[in-house]
C-alpha positions in Angstrom: 4.3 9.1 9.6 4.6 5.3 9.9 2.7 5.0 13.0 -0.2 7.1 11.7 -0.2 4.3 8.6 -0.2 1.7 10.8 -3.3 3.2 13.3 -5.2 4.2 10.0 -4.5 0.3 8.7 -5.3 -0.8 12.6 -8.7 1.0 12.9 -9.9 2.1 9.3 -9.7 5.6 9.9 -8.5 8.3 7.3 -4.7 10.0 8.5 -2.2 12.3 6.8 1.4 11.1 6.8 4.4 13.3 6.2 7.3 12.4 4.8 7.0 8.6 6.6 9.3 6.2 6.9 8.6 2.7 4.8 10.7 0.6 6.8 11.2 2.4 10.0 13.3 -0.9 11.5 16.2 -0.4 9.0 15.9 3.7 9.4 16.0 3.4 13.1 18.7 0.5 13.6 21.5 2.9 13.4 20.3 5.2 15.7 20.6 3.1 19.0 21.5 4.6 22.1 20.9 8.2 23.7 20.6 10.8 21.3 20.0 14.9 22.3 16.5 15.7 21.1 16.5 18.0 18.1 14.8 21.1 19.7 16.0 20.8 22.8 19.9 19.7 23.3 19.7 19.7 27.3 17.5 16.7 26.9 17.7 13.3 25.7 15.9 10.5 24.1 17.3 6.4 25.2 16.6 4.0 21.6 16.6 0.6 22.5 17.1 -2.5 20.2 14.0 -3.4 21.3 12.3 -0.3 19.8 13.5 -1.5 17.0 12.1 -5.1 17.3 8.7 -3.5 17.9 8.8 -1.7 14.7 9.8 -4.9 12.8 6.7 -6.1 14.4 4.2 -3.3 13.4 5.6 -3.8 10.1 4.3 -7.1 9.4 0.9 -5.7 9.8 1.8 -3.5 6.9 2.5 -5.6 4.1 4.6 -4.4 1.2 2.5 -6.0 -1.5 -0.8 -4.0 0.1 -0.9 -0.3 -0.3 -0.6 1.6 3.6 -4.2 2.9 4.9 -7.4 1.5 5.6 -7.7 -2.0 4.1 -8.7 -1.7 0.4 -9.3 1.9 0.9 -5.8 3.8 0.3 -7.5 7.1 -0.7 -8.4 7.3 3.1 -4.8 8.4 3.6 -3.2 11.5 2.3 0.9 11.0 2.1 2.7 14.5 2.0 6.2 14.2 0.4 9.0 16.3 0.1 11.4 15.9 -3.0 14.4 16.7 -0.9 13.5 14.7 2.3 17.5 14.8 3.5 16.5 11.9 6.0 14.6 9.7 4.0 14.4 8.5 0.3 11.6 10.3 -1.6 11.4 8.2 -4.0 10.9 5.1 -1.8 8.1 7.5 0.0 6.4 7.8 -3.1 6.4 4.4 -4.6 5.2 2.9 -1.5 2.1 5.3 -1.0 1.6 5.3 -4.9 -2.1 4.2 -4.3 -2.8 6.9 -1.7 -3.4 10.3 -2.2 -0.3 12.1 -2.7 0.9 15.5 -2.0 4.1 16.0 -3.2 5.9 19.0 -2.3 8.7 20.3 -4.4 12.0 21.3 -2.4 10.5 19.7 0.4 12.7 19.0 3.5 11.9 16.4 5.6 11.0 18.6 8.4 8.3 20.2 5.6 9.7 23.9 6.8 6.7 25.3 5.2 4.1 23.3 6.7 1.7 26.0 8.0 1.0 26.3 3.7 0.0 22.8 3.6 -2.4 23.3 6.9 -5.8 23.8 5.1 -5.1 21.0 2.9 -4.4 18.9 5.3 -7.1 19.7 8.2 -9.8 19.7 5.0 -8.7 16.2 4.0 -9.4 15.1 7.7 -12.8 16.7 8.0 -11.6 19.1 10.7 
């Protein structure tokens, strides 16, 4: 979600974010190291301090006092937020994306396990 927000701001395009990290450098700093990939534990991902530094740099391009999405057009960004996200604070996401179009999913977890039910809305928003 963070990268889509950043790209939307940078390119001025529509985007959909799903349970986006509001401050990914902060959220991911504790994950530096080697970790199994969640969907295939035989594979591993290497997350380095440099990645956190890169995220911090990108965050500066999305000032906290401005809504995410294309400059002056926050309605061009749809934020799909699960109220029971076990990874990221729902209230923090809702506050950060308040000026954007919001789709709150009551009981939705971080993976939005029932995402397929949201596909028509997401695809329609993107004009696909």
